[in-house]
LUMGU-7161 format. One record per atom (N, C-alpha, C, O): x, y, z. Coordinates in steps of 0.05 Angstrom, whole numbers, plus 32768, in hexadecimal, padded with zeros to 4 digits. Atoms other than C-alpha are relative to their C-alpha. Layout:
% residues N
[site [X, Y, Z]]
...
% end
This chain:
% residues 170
[site [8011, 7FE8, 8000]]
[site [8000, 8000, 8000]]
[site [8012, 8019, 8000]]
[site [8025, 801B, 800F]]
[site [7FF1, 7FE7, 8002]]
[site [801A, 8045, 7FED]]
[site [7FF8, 8013, 8016]]
[site [7FE0, 8018, 8019]]
[site [8006, 7FEE, 7FEA]]
[site [801F, 8074, 8027]]
[site [7FFC, 801C, 7FF5]]
[site [800C, 8026, 7FE5]]
[site [8006, 7FE5, 8008]]
[site [8000, 80B9, 801D]]
[site [800E, 8013, 8013]]
[site [800C, 8010, 802B]]
[site [7FF2, 7FEE, 7FEE]]
[site [802B, 80F3, 8038]]
[site [7FEC, 8011, 8010]]
[site [7FD7, 8018, 8006]]
[site [800F, 7FED, 7FF0]]
[site [8011, 811E, 8070]]
[site [8000, 801B, 7FF2]]
[site [8016, 8023, 7FE8]]
[site [8001, 7FE6, 800F]]
[site [7FFA, 8161, 8051]]
[site [8013, 8015, 800B]]
[site [801E, 8025, 7FFC]]
[site [7FED, 7FED, 7FF4]]
[site [8025, 8189, 8082]]
[site [801D, 7FF9, 7FF8]]
[site [802C, 800B, 7FF1]]
[site [7FE5, 8008, 8009]]
[site [8063, 8160, 8072]]
[site [8004, 8006, 7FE3]]
[site [801A, 800E, 7FDA]]
[site [7FFE, 7FFB, 801D]]
[site [8054, 8166, 8028]]
[site [8004, 801E, 7FFB]]
[site [8013, 8026, 7FE9]]
[site [7FFD, 7FE3, 8003]]
[site [804E, 81B2, 802F]]
[site [801C, 8009, 8007]]
[site [8029, 8017, 7FF7]]
[site [7FE4, 7FF9, 7FF9]]
[site [8090, 81B9, 8054]]
[site [8013, 7FF6, 7FEB]]
[site [8026, 8004, 7FE4]]
[site [7FEF, 800B, 8014]]
[site [80B0, 818B, 8021]]
[site [7FFF, 8010, 7FE6]]
[site [8014, 8014, 7FD9]]
[site [8001, 7FF1, 8019]]
[site [8096, 81B3, 7FE6]]
[site [800E, 801B, 8003]]
[site [8019, 8025, 7FF0]]
[site [7FF1, 7FE7, 7FFB]]
[site [80B1, 81F3, 8006]]
[site [801E, 7FFC, 7FFF]]
[site [802D, 800C, 7FF5]]
[site [7FE4, 8007, 8001]]
[site [80F4, 81D1, 800F]]
[site [8009, 7FFD, 7FE3]]
[site [801E, 8008, 7FDB]]
[site [7FF9, 8004, 801D]]
[site [80F4, 81BC, 7FC5]]
[site [8001, 801B, 7FF1]]
[site [8014, 8020, 7FE2]]
[site [8001, 7FE6, 800E]]
[site [80E1, 8202, 7FAD]]
[site [8018, 8011, 8008]]
[site [8025, 801D, 7FF7]]
[site [7FE9, 7FF0, 7FF7]]
[site [8116, 8224, 7FD8]]
[site [801A, 7FF5, 7FF6]]
[site [802C, 8004, 7FEE]]
[site [7FE7, 800D, 8009]]
[site [814C, 81F1, 7FC6]]
[site [8004, 8006, 7FE2]]
[site [801A, 800C, 7FDA]]
[site [7FFF, 7FFB, 801D]]
[site [813C, 81FA, 7F7C]]
[site [8008, 801D, 7FFA]]
[site [801A, 8022, 7FEA]]
[site [7FFA, 7FE4, 8004]]
[site [813D, 8246, 7F7F]]
[site [801C, 8007, 8009]]
[site [8028, 8019, 7FFE]]
[site [7FE5, 7FFB, 7FF7]]
[site [817E, 8244, 7FA5]]
[site [8015, 7FF3, 7FEE]]
[site [802D, 7FF7, 7FF2]]
[site [7FED, 800D, 8012]]
[site [819D, 8219, 7F6E]]
[site [800D, 7FE7, 800B]]
[site [8022, 7FDF, 8001]]
[site [7FF5, 8019, 7FF4]]
[site [81A9, 81DB, 7F99]]
[site [7FF3, 7FE8, 7FF2]]
[site [7FDA, 7FE8, 7FEE]]
[site [800B, 801A, 8008]]
[site [81A0, 8195, 7F7D]]
[site [7FF8, 7FF1, 801A]]
[site [8001, 7FF8, 802F]]
[site [8007, 8010, 7FE9]]
[site [8182, 8161, 7FAB]]
[site [801A, 7FF3, 800B]]
[site [801D, 7FF1, 8024]]
[site [7FE7, 800C, 7FF8]]
[site [81C7, 8140, 7FAD]]
[site [8011, 8014, 8010]]
[site [801C, 800D, 8025]]
[site [7FF0, 7FEB, 7FF3]]
[site [81EA, 8181, 7FC1]]
[site [7FF5, 8007, 801B]]
[site [8004, 800A, 802F]]
[site [800C, 7FF9, 7FE6]]
[site [81B8, 8192, 7FF8]]
[site [8003, 7FE8, 8013]]
[site [8009, 7FEC, 802B]]
[site [7FFC, 8018, 7FEF]]
[site [81BB, 814A, 8012]]
[site [801C, 7FFE, 800A]]
[site [8021, 7FF8, 8022]]
[site [7FE3, 8001, 7FF8]]
[site [8207, 814C, 8013]]
[site [8006, 8015, 8016]]
[site [8015, 8010, 8028]]
[site [7FFB, 7FEB, 7FEC]]
[site [8205, 818D, 803B]]
[site [7FF6, 7FF9, 801C]]
[site [8000, 8003, 8030]]
[site [800B, 8008, 7FE6]]
[site [81DD, 816B, 8072]]
[site [8005, 7FE2, 8005]]
[site [7FF8, 7FD6, 8016]]
[site [7FF8, 801C, 7FFD]]
[site [81FC, 8125, 806A]]
[site [7FE9, 7FED, 7FFC]]
[site [7FE5, 7FDA, 800B]]
[site [8016, 8012, 8007]]
[site [81BF, 8105, 804A]]
[site [8002, 7FF9, 7FE2]]
[site [800F, 8006, 7FD3]]
[site [8000, 8007, 801C]]
[site [81B3, 80E1, 8008]]
[site [7FEB, 8011, 7FF2]]
[site [7FD9, 801C, 7FFE]]
[site [8014, 7FF1, 800F]]
[site [818D, 8103, 7FD0]]
[site [7FE5, 7FF2, 8002]]
[site [7FD0, 8000, 7FFF]]
[site [8019, 800E, 7FFD]]
[site [8158, 80CD, 7FD9]]
[site [7FF1, 8009, 8019]]
[site [7FD8, 800C, 8019]]
[site [800D, 7FF6, 7FE8]]
[site [814B, 80E6, 8020]]
[site [7FF5, 801C, 7FFB]]
[site [7FDF, 8022, 8005]]
[site [800A, 7FE5, 8007]]
[site [8144, 812D, 8005]]
[site [7FE6, 7FFD, 7FF0]]
[site [7FD3, 800C, 7FF4]]
[site [8018, 8005, 8010]]
[site [8112, 8112, 7FD2]]
[site [7FE8, 7FF9, 8012]]
[site [7FD2, 8003, 800F]]
[site [8016, 8008, 7FEE]]
[site [80E9, 80F2, 800A]]
[site [7FF6, 8017, 8010]]
[site [7FDE, 801A, 8015]]
[site [8009, 7FE8, 7FF1]]
[site [80E9, 8133, 8032]]
[site [7FEF, 8011, 7FEE]]
[site [7FDA, 801B, 7FF6]]
[site [800E, 7FEE, 8012]]
[site [80D3, 815A, 7FF5]]
[site [7FE5, 7FF6, 7FF8]]
[site [7FD3, 8006, 7FF2]]
[site [801A, 800C, 8006]]
[site [809A, 812A, 7FE6]]
[site [7FEE, 7FFE, 8018]]
[site [7FD6, 7FF8, 8016]]
[site [800F, 8002, 7FE8]]
[site [8084, 812C, 802E]]
[site [7FFD, 7FE3, 800B]]
[site [7FED, 7FDE, 801D]]
[site [8002, 801C, 7FF7]]
[site [808F, 80E1, 8036]]
[site [800E, 7FFC, 801B]]
[site [8006, 7FEB, 802B]]
[site [7FF2, 8000, 7FE6]]
[site [80C0, 80ED, 8070]]
[site [7FFD, 801C, 800C]]
[site [8000, 8030, 7FFF]]
[site [8002, 7FE7, 7FF1]]
[site [80B6, 8122, 80A5]]
[site [801B, 800C, 8005]]
[site [802E, 7FFD, 800C]]
[site [7FE7, 7FF2, 7FFB]]
[site [80ED, 8156, 80AD]]
[site [8000, 8009, 801D]]
[site [7FEE, 8018, 8026]]
[site [7FFE, 7FF8, 7FE4]]
[site [8103, 815E, 80F5]]
[site [8009, 801D, 8003]]
[site [8013, 8029, 7FF0]]
[site [7FFA, 7FE3, 7FFB]]
[site [810F, 81A2, 8115]]
[site [801D, 8006, 7FFC]]
[site [8023, 801B, 7FF0]]
[site [7FE3, 7FFA, 8003]]
[site [815B, 819D, 8117]]
[site [8008, 7FFF, 7FE2]]
[site [8018, 800F, 7FD9]]
[site [7FFA, 8002, 801D]]
[site [815D, 8188, 80CD]]
[site [7FF4, 8018, 7FF2]]
[site [8001, 8023, 7FDF]]
[site [800C, 7FE9, 800D]]
[site [812D, 81C0, 80BA]]
[site [8011, 8019, 8006]]
[site [8014, 802A, 7FF4]]
[site [7FEE, 7FEA, 7FF9]]
[site [815B, 81F1, 80DE]]
[site [8019, 7FFF, 7FEE]]
[site [8022, 8014, 7FE5]]
[site [7FE9, 8002, 8012]]
[site [8196, 81D6, 80B5]]
[site [7FF9, 800A, 7FE4]]
[site [8007, 8019, 7FD8]]
[site [8009, 7FF8, 801B]]
[site [816F, 81DF, 8074]]
[site [7FFC, 801E, 7FFF]]
[site [8004, 802B, 7FEB]]
[site [8005, 7FE3, 8001]]
[site [815B, 8226, 8087]]
[site [801B, 800F, 8000]]
[site [801D, 8024, 7FF2]]
[site [7FE6, 7FF2, 8001]]
[site [81A4, 8239, 8094]]
[site [800E, 7FFD, 7FE5]]
[site [8019, 8010, 7FDB]]
[site [7FF3, 8005, 801A]]
[site [81BE, 8219, 8054]]
[site [7FF2, 8010, 7FEA]]
[site [8000, 801B, 7FD8]]
[site [800F, 7FF2, 8016]]
[site [8186, 8238, 8029]]
[site [7FFB, 801D, 8006]]
[site [7FEE, 802B, 7FF6]]
[site [8002, 7FE4, 7FF8]]
[site [8188, 827A, 804E]]
[site [7FE3, 800B, 8001]]
[site [7FDD, 8020, 7FF7]]
[site [801B, 7FF7, 7FFB]]
[site [813F, 827E, 8061]]
[site [7FFA, 7FFA, 801E]]
[site [8006, 7FE9, 802A]]
[site [8007, 8005, 7FE4]]
[site [811F, 8281, 80A7]]
[site [7FF1, 7FE5, 8001]]
[site [7FE3, 7FDD, 7FEE]]
[site [800E, 801A, 7FFE]]
[site [8103, 823E, 80C0]]
[site [7FE2, 8004, 7FFB]]
[site [7FD5, 7FF1, 7FF1]]
[site [801D, 7FFB, 8004]]
[site [80BD, 825D, 80BE]]
[site [7FF9, 8000, 7FE2]]
[site [7FE1, 7FFC, 7FDB]]
[site [8005, 8000, 801C]]
[site [80C4, 8261, 8072]]
[site [7FF3, 7FE6, 7FF7]]
[site [7FE1, 7FE6, 7FE6]]
[site [800A, 801A, 8008]]
[site [80B5, 8217, 806C]]
[site [7FE2, 7FFB, 8008]]
[site [7FD5, 7FE9, 7FFD]]
[site [801B, 8003, 7FF7]]
[site [8072, 8220, 808F]]
[site [7FED, 8015, 7FF4]]
[site [7FD4, 8012, 7FF8]]
[site [8011, 7FEB, 800C]]
[site [8058, 825D, 8069]]
[site [7FED, 7FF4, 7FEC]]
[site [7FF5, 7FE3, 7FDC]]
[site [8014, 800A, 8012]]
[site [8018, 8250, 8043]]
[site [7FF6, 7FE4, 8007]]
[site [7FEA, 7FD7, 7FF6]]
[site [8009, 801A, 7FF7]]
[site [800A, 8211, 806B]]
[site [7FE2, 7FFE, 7FFE]]
[site [7FD4, 800F, 8009]]
[site [801D, 8002, 8003]]
[site [7FC5, 81F8, 8059]]
[site [7FF2, 7FFB, 801C]]
[site [7FFC, 7FEC, 802C]]
[site [800F, 8004, 7FE8]]
[site [7F92, 81FD, 8091]]
[site [800A, 8010, 8018]]
[site [8000, 800D, 802E]]
[site [7FF5, 7FF0, 7FEA]]
[site [7FBB, 822E, 80BB]]
[site [7FF8, 801D, 7FFB]]
[site [7FFE, 8028, 7FE6]]
[site [800B, 7FE5, 8004]]
[site [7F9A, 8272, 80C6]]
[site [8015, 8016, 8002]]
[site [801A, 8024, 7FEE]]
[site [7FEC, 7FEB, 7FFC]]
[site [7FD0, 82A0, 80E2]]
[site [801B, 7FF6, 7FF8]]
[site [8026, 7FE4, 8005]]
[site [7FE6, 800A, 800A]]
[site [8010, 8297, 80BB]]
[site [8014, 8017, 8000]]
[site [800D, 802D, 7FF8]]
[site [7FEB, 7FEB, 8002]]
[site [8051, 82BD, 80C2]]
[site [8006, 8005, 7FE3]]
[site [8006, 7FF3, 7FD2]]
[site [7FF9, 7FF8, 801C]]
[site [8064, 82E3, 8083]]
[site [801E, 8000, 7FFD]]
[site [802D, 8003, 8010]]
[site [7FE4, 8000, 8006]]
[site [80A7, 82DE, 8061]]
[site [800C, 801C, 8005]]
[site [7FFF, 8030, 8000]]
[site [7FF2, 7FE6, 7FFC]]
[site [80D9, 8314, 8073]]
[site [8004, 800C, 7FE4]]
[site [8003, 7FFE, 7FD0]]
[site [7FFD, 7FF2, 8019]]
[site [80E5, 8348, 803E]]
[site [8012, 7FF3, 7FEB]]
[site [800B, 7FF2, 7FD4]]
[site [7FEE, 800B, 8014]]
[site [8121, 8327, 801E]]
[site [7FF7, 7FE5, 7FF6]]
[site [8002, 7FDB, 7FE1]]
[site [800A, 801A, 800A]]
[site [80FB, 82E5, 8017]]
[site [7FE5, 8003, 7FF3]]
[site [7FDB, 7FEF, 7FE8]]
[site [801A, 7FFC, 800B]]
[site [80BA, 8303, 7FFE]]
[site [7FFF, 7FFA, 7FE2]]
[site [7FEB, 7FF1, 7FD8]]
[site [7FFF, 8006, 801D]]
[site [80D0, 82FD, 7FB5]]
[site [7FFE, 7FE2, 7FFB]]
[site [7FF0, 7FDA, 7FE8]]
[site [8001, 801D, 8003]]
[site [80DB, 82B3, 7FBD]]
[site [7FE4, 7FF6, 8005]]
[site [7FD9, 7FE5, 7FF7]]
[site [801B, 8008, 7FFA]]
[site [8097, 82AC, 7FDE]]
[site [7FED, 8007, 7FEA]]
[site [7FDB, 7FF8, 7FE3]]
[site [8012, 7FF8, 8016]]
[site [8075, 82D3, 7FA6]]
[site [8003, 7FEE, 7FE8]]
[site [7FEF, 7FE6, 7FDC]]
[site [7FFB, 8012, 8017]]
[site [8095, 82A7, 7F70]]
[site [7FF3, 7FE5, 8006]]
[site [7FE6, 7FDA, 7FF4]]
[site [800B, 801A, 7FF9]]
[site [8080, 8268, 7F95]]
[site [7FE2, 8000, 8000]]
[site [7FD6, 7FEC, 7FFA]]
[site [801D, 7FFF, 7FFE]]
[site [8039, 827F, 7F9F]]
[site [7FF3, 800B, 7FE6]]
[site [7FDB, 8012, 7FE6]]
[site [800A, 7FF7, 801A]]
[site [8031, 8293, 7F55]]
[site [7FF6, 801D, 8000]]
[site [7FE6, 8024, 7FEF]]
[site [8006, 7FE3, 8000]]
[site [802B, 82DD, 7F68]]
[site [8013, 800F, 7FEF]]
[site [8011, 8028, 7FED]]
[site [7FEB, 7FF3, 800F]]
[site [8065, 82EB, 7F3B]]
[site [7FFB, 7FFC, 7FE2]]
[site [7FF0, 7FE8, 7FDA]]
[site [8004, 8003, 801D]]
[site [8063, 82F9, 7EF0]]
[site [8014, 7FED, 7FF3]]
[site [8012, 7FE6, 7FDC]]
[site [7FED, 8013, 800B]]
[site [809F, 82CA, 7EE7]]
[site [7FFC, 7FE5, 800C]]
[site [7FF1, 7FE2, 8022]]
[site [8003, 801C, 7FF6]]
[site [80A1, 827F, 7EEF]]
[site [8017, 7FF9, 8012]]
[site [802B, 8007, 8013]]
[site [7FEB, 800A, 7FEE]]
[site [80CA, 8259, 7F21]]
[site [8019, 7FFA, 7FEF]]
[site [802F, 8000, 7FF7]]
[site [7FEA, 8007, 8012]]
[site [80F5, 8240, 7EE7]]
[site [800F, 8019, 7FF7]]
[site [8028, 8019, 7FF7]]
[site [7FF2, 7FE8, 8009]]
[site [8103, 8286, 7ECE]]
[site [800F, 800C, 8017]]
[site [8026, 8015, 8014]]
[site [7FF2, 7FF5, 7FE9]]
[site [8115, 829D, 7F14]]
[site [8019, 7FF0, 8006]]
[site [802E, 7FFC, 800C]]
[site [7FE8, 8011, 7FFB]]
[site [8144, 8262, 7F1E]]
[site [8015, 8005, 7FEB]]
[site [802D, 8008, 7FF2]]
[site [7FED, 7FFB, 8015]]
[site [8165, 826E, 7EDA]]
[site [800D, 801B, 8003]]
[site [8025, 801E, 7FFF]]
[site [7FF6, 7FE5, 7FFC]]
[site [816C, 82B8, 7EE9]]
[site [8015, 7FFF, 8016]]
[site [802B, 800B, 8013]]
[site [7FED, 8001, 7FEA]]
[site [818E, 82AA, 7F2C]]
[site [8019, 7FF1, 7FF9]]
[site [802F, 7FF9, 7FFE]]
[site [7FE9, 8010, 8008]]
[site [81BB, 8274, 7F10]]
[site [8012, 800F, 7FEC]]
[site [802B, 8010, 7FF0]]
[site [7FF0, 7FF2, 8014]]
[site [81D2, 829D, 7ED4]]
[site [800C, 8019, 800B]]
[site [8023, 8020, 8005]]
[site [7FF6, 7FE8, 7FF3]]
[site [81DA, 82DC, 7EFD]]
[site [8019, 7FF9, 8010]]
[site [802D, 8007, 8010]]
[site [7FE9, 8009, 7FF0]]
[site [8208, 82B6, 7F2C]]
[site [8018, 7FF8, 7FF0]]
[site [802E, 7FF7, 7FFB]]
[site [7FEA, 8008, 8011]]
[site [8233, 82A0, 7EF2]]
[site [8010, 8018, 7FF4]]
[site [8025, 8015, 7FE8]]
[site [7FF2, 7FE8, 800A]]
[site [8246, 82E9, 7EE0]]
[site [8018, 8005, 8013]]
[site [8014, 800B, 802A]]
[site [7FE8, 7FFD, 7FF0]]
[site [828D, 82EF, 7EF8]]
[site [8008, 801C, 8007]]
[site [8014, 8021, 801C]]
[site [7FF8, 7FE4, 7FFB]]
[site [8297, 833A, 7EF3]]
[site [7FEB, 800D, 8013]]
[site [7FD4, 8011, 800C]]
[site [8012, 7FF5, 7FEC]]
[site [8279, 835A, 7F32]]
[site [7FF4, 801B, 7FF7]]
[site [7FDE, 8021, 7FFF]]
[site [800B, 7FE6, 800A]]
[site [8271, 839E, 7F10]]
[site [7FE9, 7FFB, 7FEC]]
[site [7FD5, 8008, 7FED]]
[site [8015, 8007, 8014]]
[site [8249, 837F, 7ED6]]
[site [7FE8, 7FF5, 800F]]
[site [7FD1, 7FFC, 8009]]
[site [8015, 800C, 7FF1]]
[site [8221, 8357, 7F08]]
[site [7FF0, 8016, 800F]]
[site [7FD7, 8015, 8010]]
[site [800D, 7FEA, 7FF2]]
[site [8212, 8396, 7F31]]
[site [7FEF, 8011, 7FED]]
[site [7FD9, 8019, 7FF4]]
[site [800F, 7FF0, 8013]]
[site [81FD, 83BD, 7EF3]]
[site [7FE7, 7FF2, 7FF6]]
[site [7FD2, 7FFE, 7FF3]]
[site [8017, 800F, 8008]]
[site [81CF, 8386, 7EDC]]
[site [7FEB, 7FFF, 8016]]
[site [7FD3, 8002, 8011]]
[site [8012, 8000, 7FE9]]
[site [81B1, 8382, 7F21]]
[site [7FF1, 801B, 8002]]
[site [7FD9, 801C, 8006]]
[site [800C, 7FE6, 7FFE]]
[site [81A5, 83CD, 7F22]]
[site [7FED, 8005, 7FE8]]
[site [7FD7, 8011, 7FEC]]
[site [8012, 7FFD, 8017]]
[site [8187, 83CA, 7EDC]]
[site [7FE5, 7FF1, 8004]]
[site [7FD0, 7FFC, 7FFF]]
[site [8018, 8010, 7FFB]]
[site [8156, 8393, 7EEF]]
[site [7FEF, 800E, 8016]]
[site [7FD7, 8010, 8013]]
[site [800E, 7FF2, 7FEA]]
[site [8144, 83B8, 7F2F]]
[site [7FF1, 8019, 7FF6]]
[site [7FDA, 801D, 7FFD]]
[site [800C, 7FE7, 800B]]
[site [8138, 83FA, 7F0B]]
[site [7FE9, 7FF9, 7FED]]
[site [7FD4, 8007, 7FED]]
[site [8015, 8007, 8013]]
[site [8110, 83D8, 7ED4]]
[site [7FE7, 7FF6, 800F]]
[site [7FD0, 7FFE, 8008]]
[site [8017, 800A, 7FF0]]
[site [80E4, 83B4, 7F07]]
[site [7FF2, 8017, 800E]]
[site [7FD9, 8018, 8010]]
[site [800C, 7FEA, 7FF2]]
[site [80D9, 83F4, 7F2E]]
[site [7FF2, 8013, 7FED]]
[site [7FDE, 801F, 7FF4]]
[site [800C, 7FED, 8013]]
[site [80C9, 841D, 7EF0]]
[site [7FE9, 7FF4, 7FEF]]
[site [7FD6, 8001, 7FE9]]
[site [8012, 800D, 8013]]
[site [80A3, 83EB, 7EC5]]
[site [7FF0, 7FE9, 800B]]
[site [7FDC, 7FE0, 8000]]
[site [800D, 8018, 7FF5]]
[site [808F, 83B2, 7EF2]]
[site [7FEB, 8005, 8015]]
[site [7FE0, 801B, 8017]]
[site [8013, 7FFE, 7FEA]]
[site [8062, 83A5, 7F2C]]
[site [800E, 800D, 8018]]
[site [8026, 800D, 8019]]
[site [7FF4, 7FF4, 7FE8]]
[site [806C, 83C8, 7F6E]]
[site [8010, 7FEB, 8010]]
[site [800B, 7FD3, 800D]]
[site [7FF0, 8012, 7FF0]]
[site [809F, 83AA, 7F9E]]
[site [7FEF, 7FF4, 8016]]
[site [7FD7, 7FF9, 8017]]
[site [8010, 800E, 7FEC]]
[site [808A, 837F, 7FDA]]
[site [7FF3, 8013, 8014]]
[site [7FE2, 800B, 8024]]
[site [800C, 7FEC, 7FEE]]
[site [8079, 83C0, 8000]]
[site [7FEB, 8010, 7FF1]]
[site [7FE1, 8023, 7FFC]]
[site [8015, 7FF2, 8010]]
[site [8049, 83D6, 7FC8]]
[site [800A, 801B, 7FF5]]
[site [7FF9, 802C, 7FEE]]
[site [7FF5, 7FE7, 8009]]
[site [8078, 840E, 7FB2]]
[site [800E, 7FFD, 7FE5]]
[site [8018, 7FE8, 7FDE]]
[site [7FEF, 7FFE, 8018]]
[site [8097, 8423, 7F70]]
[site [8017, 8012, 8007]]
[site [8013, 8026, 8016]]
[site [7FE8, 7FF0, 7FFA]]
[site [80DD, 8440, 7F73]]
[site [8001, 8018, 7FED]]
[site [7FF5, 8017, 7FD8]]
[site [7FFC, 7FE9, 8011]]
[site [80F0, 8484, 7F58]]
[site [8019, 7FFE, 7FF0]]
[site [8021, 8011, 7FE2]]
[site [7FE7, 8003, 800F]]
[site [8131, 8468, 7F3B]]
[site [7FFB, 8002, 7FE2]]
[site [7FE7, 7FF9, 7FD8]]
[site [8002, 7FFD, 801D]]
[site [813D, 847A, 7EF3]]
[site [8011, 7FEB, 7FF2]]
[site [8029, 7FE9, 7FF7]]
[site [7FF1, 8014, 800E]]
[site [8151, 8441, 7EC5]]
[site [8017, 800C, 7FEF]]
[site [802B, 7FFF, 7FEA]]
[site [7FEB, 7FF4, 8011]]
[site [8179, 8472, 7E99]]
[site [801A, 8002, 800E]]
[site [802F, 8004, 8001]]
[site [7FE7, 7FFD, 7FF1]]
[site [81AC, 8478, 7ED1]]
[site [8012, 7FE7, 7FFC]]
[site [802A, 7FE8, 8003]]
[site [7FF1, 8019, 8004]]
[site [81C2, 8431, 7EBF]]
[site [8010, 7FFF, 7FE6]]
[site [801F, 7FED, 7FE1]]
[site [7FF2, 8000, 801A]]
[site [81DC, 8445, 7E7B]]
[site [801D, 8008, 8003]]
[site [802C, 8009, 7FEF]]
[site [7FE4, 7FF9, 7FFB]]
[site [821E, 845A, 7E9B]]
[site [8012, 7FEA, 7FF7]]
[site [800B, 7FD2, 7FFA]]
[site [7FEE, 8015, 800A]]
[site [8259, 8436, 7E7D]]
[site [800A, 7FED, 8015]]
[site [800F, 7FF5, 802C]]
[site [7FF3, 8014, 7FF0]]
[site [8274, 83F6, 7E9B]]
[site [801B, 7FFC, 7FF4]]
[site [801E, 7FF1, 7FDF]]
[site [7FE5, 8003, 800B]]
[site [82BE, 83F8, 7E93]]
[site [8003, 800F, 7FE6]]
[site [8013, 8007, 7FD5]]
[site [7FFE, 7FF0, 8018]]
[site [82B4, 842D, 7E5D]]
[site [7FF1, 7FF5, 7FE9]]
[site [7FF1, 8001, 7FD3]]
[site [800D, 800D, 8017]]
[site [828A, 83FE, 7E32]]
[site [7FE2, 8005, 8000]]
[site [7FD5, 8001, 7FEB]]
[site [801E, 7FFD, 7FFE]]
[site [8243, 840E, 7E4A]]
[site [7FF3, 7FE4, 7FFF]]
[site [8001, 7FD0, 7FFD]]
[site [800E, 8019, 8000]]
[site [820E, 83D8, 7E4B]]
[site [8004, 7FF0, 7FE6]]
[site [8003, 7FD7, 7FE6]]
[site [7FFC, 800E, 8019]]
[site [821A, 83C8, 7E02]]
[site [801B, 7FF2, 7FFF]]
[site [801F, 7FE0, 7FED]]
[site [7FE6, 800C, 7FFF]]
[site [8261, 83B4, 7E14]]
[site [7FFF, 7FE4, 800D]]
[site [8012, 7FD5, 800A]]
[site [8003, 801A, 7FF3]]
[site [8247, 8378, 7E3B]]
[site [7FFA, 7FEC, 7FEA]]
[site [7FEC, 7FF2, 7FD7]]
[site [8006, 8016, 8012]]
[site [8245, 8336, 7E16]]
[site [8009, 8007, 7FE3]]
[site [7FFB, 8001, 7FD0]]
[site [7FF4, 7FFB, 801B]]
[site [8271, 834D, 7DDC]]
[site [7FF0, 8014, 7FEF]]
[site [7FF1, 8012, 7FD7]]
[site [800E, 7FEB, 800F]]
[site [8245, 8388, 7DC9]]
[site [7FE3, 7FF8, 7FF9]]
[site [7FD5, 8007, 7FEC]]
[site [801C, 8009, 8005]]
[site [8204, 835F, 7DC5]]
[site [7FED, 8011, 800F]]
[site [7FF3, 801A, 8026]]
[site [8015, 7FF0, 7FF3]]
[site [81C5, 8385, 7DD6]]
[site [7FF4, 7FEF, 8016]]
[site [7FEF, 7FD7, 8013]]
[site [800D, 800E, 7FEA]]
[site [81A7, 8373, 7E19]]
[site [7FE2, 8005, 7FFF]]
[site [7FD3, 7FFB, 8010]]
% end
């Protein structure tokens, strides 16, 4: 007989999977970080095995989220703690409140992390932030910024934004 996972364990497991994926960890890498097999991580993520408090604390430290993150949006729970400001974007993406998909967010984070030049990385970060503030939805506080995207046209190493990627347009 196939055992059905407890809905609370399944919820915590799905939050672990979402956070692990967005952080760019494979099941094997996360398991290795806590001395477990990837199969055990799979069981946690499917809700087949319950995650103990000390293990949940380990996961929260490795993935840089508060332990309460794993319980947010728990079905059947009325008063729920909200994600702190720096985690609200992850929560929005997971709850489909975001115009981008989880896969797009993951690819964006992974590719951004591969940019070796910190000045280029900072300029791209500022460009995305300014574009989101000027053209996108309000931030998690319901505000639009007064930042001007044109300020990002300043040269990077004398090449400007067109100098990135061999002169290709971004």
